[in-house]
C-alpha positions as CSV (number, residue, x, y, z in Angstrom):
1,M,-0.1,0.3,-0.2
2,P,1.7,3.4,-0.7
3,K,2.5,5.8,1.5
4,A,0.1,8.5,2.4
5,K,1.2,11.8,1.0
6,P,1.3,14.9,3.4
7,L,-1.5,17.5,3.1
8,I,0.3,21.2,2.3
9,S,-0.6,24.7,0.9
10,I,1.2,25.6,-1.2
11,R,1.3,28.9,-3.0
12,L,0.9,28.9,-7.4
13,D,1.3,31.0,-9.4
14,A,-3.2,31.2,-10.8
15,D,-2.2,30.7,-14.8
16,V,0.3,27.7,-13.5
17,L,-2.7,26.0,-11.5
18,D,-5.1,27.1,-14.4
19,W,-2.9,25.1,-16.9
20,F,-2.7,21.8,-14.5
21,K,-5.9,21.9,-13.8
22,S,-7.1,22.6,-17.3
23,N,-6.1,19.1,-18.2
24,G,-8.3,17.1,-16.5
25,V,-8.8,15.1,-13.1
26,G,-5.4,14.2,-11.6
27,Y,-4.2,17.4,-11.9
28,Q,-2.0,17.0,-8.0
29,T,-0.8,13.9,-9.3
30,R,0.3,15.2,-12.2
31,M,2.3,18.3,-10.1
32,N,3.4,15.8,-8.4
33,A,5.1,13.3,-11.1
34,V,6.5,17.1,-12.8
35,L,8.1,18.1,-8.9
36,R,9.7,14.3,-8.6
37,M,11.4,14.6,-12.2
38,Y,12.7,17.7,-11.3
39,M,14.0,16.3,-8.1
40,D,15.5,13.3,-9.6
41,A,17.3,15.2,-12.5
42,H,18.7,17.9,-10.3
43,R,19.4,14.8,-7.9
44,H,21.4,13.4,-10.5
45,N,23.2,16.6,-11.3
46,K,24.0,17.0,-7.5
47,S,25.9,13.6,-7.4
48,I,27.4,14.0,-11.2
49,N,28.9,17.6,-9.5
50,S,30.1,15.6,-6.5
51,D,31.7,13.2,-8.0
52,R,34.1,15.6,-10.4
53,H,35.5,17.4,-7.0
54,N,36.1,14.3,-5.5
55,I,38.4,13.2,-9.1
């Protein structure tokens, strides 16, 4: 069973929220997926940059 996600409050630009909502049901799940991709990309870049400093 997936872990429960915490309930948060976040301020977004109205046009960003409107765009996600305009794509239908599941906009919060899509927002989470976009944030996860960003996190994973930057986590990957951070580890690459750390490795460069260790060479």
